[in-house]
C-alpha positions in Angstrom: 7.4 28.8 12.0 7.2 26.3 9.1 4.1 24.1 9.1 4.6 20.5 8.0 2.3 17.6 7.2 4.0 14.2 7.6 3.3 11.2 5.3 4.5 7.7 6.2 4.1 4.5 4.2 5.0 0.9 4.4 4.8 -1.5 1.6 2.6 -4.7 1.8 5.3 -6.5 -0.1 8.4 -5.2 1.6 8.1 -3.4 4.9 11.4 -1.5 4.8 11.6 1.4 7.2 8.7 1.0 9.6 6.0 3.5 10.3 7.4 4.3 13.8 10.9 4.7 12.5 9.7 7.0 9.7 7.7 9.1 12.2 10.7 9.4 14.4 12.9 10.5 11.5 10.4 13.1 10.4 9.9 14.5 13.9 13.6 15.0 14.4 13.9 16.6 11.0 11.0 19.0 11.6 12.3 19.9 15.0 15.8 20.7 13.6 14.2 23.0 11.1 12.2 24.9 13.7 8.9 23.7 12.3 5.8 22.0 13.6 3.7 19.1 12.4 0.1 20.0 12.2 -1.2 16.7 10.7 0.1 13.2 9.9 -1.1 10.7 7.3 -0.1 7.0 7.1 -1.0 4.0 5.0 0.1 0.5 4.0 0.4 0.4 0.2 2.8 -1.0 -2.3 5.4 1.4 -3.7 4.4 0.3 -7.2 1.1 2.0 -6.8 0.7 5.5 -8.3 0.6 8.8 -6.3 -3.2 8.5 -6.4 -3.0 6.6 -3.1 -5.8 7.7 -0.8 -3.9 8.9 2.2 -1.2 10.6 0.1 -3.8 12.5 -1.8 -5.4 13.7 1.4 -2.1 14.9 2.7 -1.4 16.7 -0.5 -4.8 18.4 -0.5 -4.3 19.6 3.1 -0.9 20.9 2.3 -2.3 23.1 -0.4 -5.3 24.2 1.6 -3.3 25.1 4.8 -0.1 26.2 3.1 2.0 23.4 4.6 5.1 21.5 3.5 4.7 17.7 2.9 7.5 15.8 4.5 8.6 12.2 4.2 11.5 10.2 5.7 12.7 8.8 2.4 11.9 9.7 -1.2 10.6 6.2 -2.0 7.9 6.6 0.6 6.2 9.0 -1.9 6.7 6.7 -4.9 9.1 4.4 -6.6 8.1 5.9 -10.0 10.3 8.7 -11.4 7.4 10.2 -13.3 5.3 10.4 -10.1 8.1 12.1 -8.3 8.5 14.8 -11.0 4.8 15.2 -11.3 4.9 16.3 -7.6 7.9 18.4 -8.3 6.2 20.3 -11.1 3.1 21.0 -9.0 3.5 24.6 -8.1 0.9 24.5 -5.4 2.8 21.8 -3.5 6.0 22.0 -1.5 7.6 18.8 -0.2 10.8 17.9 1.6 12.6 14.6 2.2 14.5 14.1 5.4 17.6 12.4 3.9 18.1 14.4 0.7 17.8 17.9 -0.7 14.6 17.6 -2.7 14.9 21.2 -3.9 17.9 20.2 -6.0 16.6 18.8 -9.3 19.7 16.7 -10.1 19.7 15.1 -6.6 16.0 14.4 -6.8 16.4 12.8 -10.2 19.2 10.5 -9.1 17.3 9.3 -6.0 14.0 8.9 -8.0 15.9 6.8 -10.6 17.3 4.6 -7.8 13.9 4.2 -6.3 12.4 3.1 -9.6 15.3 0.7 -10.3 14.8 -0.9 -6.9 11.1 -1.4 -7.7 11.9 -3.0 -11.0 14.4 -5.3 -9.3 11.9 -6.4 -6.7 9.4 -7.2 -9.5 12.1 -9.1 -11.5 13.1 -11.2 -8.4 9.5 -12.0 -7.6 8.8 -13.2 -11.2 12.0 -15.3 -11.3 11.1 -16.9 -7.9 7.6 -17.8 -9.2 9.0 -19.1 -12.4 11.5 -21.3 -10.5 8.7 -22.7 -8.3 6.7 -23.5 -11.4 9.6 -25.2 -13.1 10.1 -27.4 -10.0 6.5 -28.5 -10.4 5.0 -26.4 -7.6 1.4 -25.5 -8.4 0.7 -21.9 -7.8 -2.6 -20.7 -6.4 -5.4 -22.8 -5.0 -5.3 -26.4 -6.5 -9.0 -26.9 -5.6 -10.2 -23.6 -7.2 -11.9 -25.5 -10.1 -13.9 -27.8 -7.8 -14.8 -24.9 -5.5 -16.1 -22.8 -8.4 -18.2 -25.7 -9.7 -19.6 -26.2 -6.2 -20.6 -22.5 -6.0 -22.4 -22.6 -9.4 -24.7 -25.3 -8.0 -25.7 -23.5 -4.9 -28.7 -21.2 -4.7 -28.4 -17.6 -3.5 -29.1 -18.4 0.2 -26.8 -21.4 0.1 -24.0 -19.3 -1.4 -24.4 -16.7 1.3 -24.4 -19.3 4.0 -21.3 -20.9 2.5 -19.5 -17.6 2.2 -20.2 -16.8 5.9 -18.7 -20.1 7.0 -15.9 -20.5 4.4 -12.5 -20.8 6.1 -10.8 -18.7 3.4 -13.1 -15.8 4.0 -12.7 -16.1 7.8 -9.0 -16.3 7.7 -8.8 -13.3 5.4 -11.1 -11.3 7.7 -9.0 -12.2 10.7 -5.9 -10.8 8.9 -7.4 -7.4 8.1 -9.9 -7.1 11.0 -7.8 -4.5 12.9 -6.1 -3.0 9.9 -6.5 0.7 9.0 -6.3 2.1 5.5 -8.2 1.9 2.2 -9.9 -1.1 0.7 -7.2 -1.4 -1.9 -4.5 -1.3 0.8 -6.2 -4.2 2.6 -6.6 -6.2 -0.7 -2.9 -5.7 -1.5 -2.0 -6.9 2.0 -4.1 -10.1 1.7 -2.6 -10.8 -1.8 1.0 -10.1 -0.6 0.5 -12.5 2.3 -0.8 -15.3 0.1 -4.5 -15.2 1.1 -6.9 -16.3 -1.7 -10.7 -16.0 -2.1 -12.8 -19.2 -1.9 -12.5 -19.5 -5.7 -8.7 -19.3 -5.5 -8.3 -15.8 -6.9 -6.6 -12.7 -5.5 -8.6 -10.2 -3.5 -10.0 -7.0 -5.0 -11.1 -3.9 -3.0 -14.8 -5.0 -3.8 -14.2 -8.4 -2.2 -12.6 -6.8 0.8 -15.7 -4.5 1.1 -17.9 -7.7 1.1 -15.8 -9.2 3.8 -16.3 -6.2 6.0 -20.0 -6.2 5.3 -20.2 -9.9 6.0 -18.2 -10.1 9.2 -17.6 -6.6 10.5 -21.1 -6.2 12.0 -20.4 -9.3 14.1 -17.4 -7.8 16.0 
C-alpha cells in the first residue's frame, strides 16, 4: 500500500481552494489509488513565498524519512514559482503527486508550473496597479499618523514605551486577529499585512514583531 503525506495551503492574499476542500480532494485521490495518508501538514502562506516554507519543509523531510509520497490538491499549493517546482522534481529523494495533473510527465508539469507563475505575476501586477490608482486619486496609503506616533515613542522612557505598547489599540487589534491562528511567525505576519493591520508606527508586521505580540499578550490568555 502506498503511503502518502498530504500538504495543504491557503494564501493570505487570495484564499482560493480552502483547506477543507483541498483535504477532501486529497483524501479521495489517495483512496482511489489504494493508498493511506500517514501525516498531514497545513499552513497559511502566500504562494509567492519560496518552497522553504516551514510546514512544507517538514512534510518533505518526513516523506524522505518514511519513504512516503507528498500529495497536494493542486500544483500551485506547492509553489507559484516554476524554479521551485522543478527543484522539487529534480530531488531524487522526493516523490510527489498532484491530484489534478500527472506530475510525472515533465511537459505537463512545465505547462502547469508556468501557468501558476503567470497567475502569481498577474496578481502582483493587479495589486500594484490598484495601489497606484488609489495614490493617483489622492488616497494616502499606510498610517497617516505614523510620523507623530514615532515622535511620541522617541520621547518615552523604556517603561513608558512598554506600557504604551501593552495598551496600544493597533497591537491589541493585531493580536486579536492572530490569537487563535496556527502556523509560523512569518505566516502570521503575512496574514496581518494582507489584512491591512499596521504596527503602532504605521509599518508592516515582521515575524519578530509577531513574536513580541505573542510574548506581550499570549501569557494573558
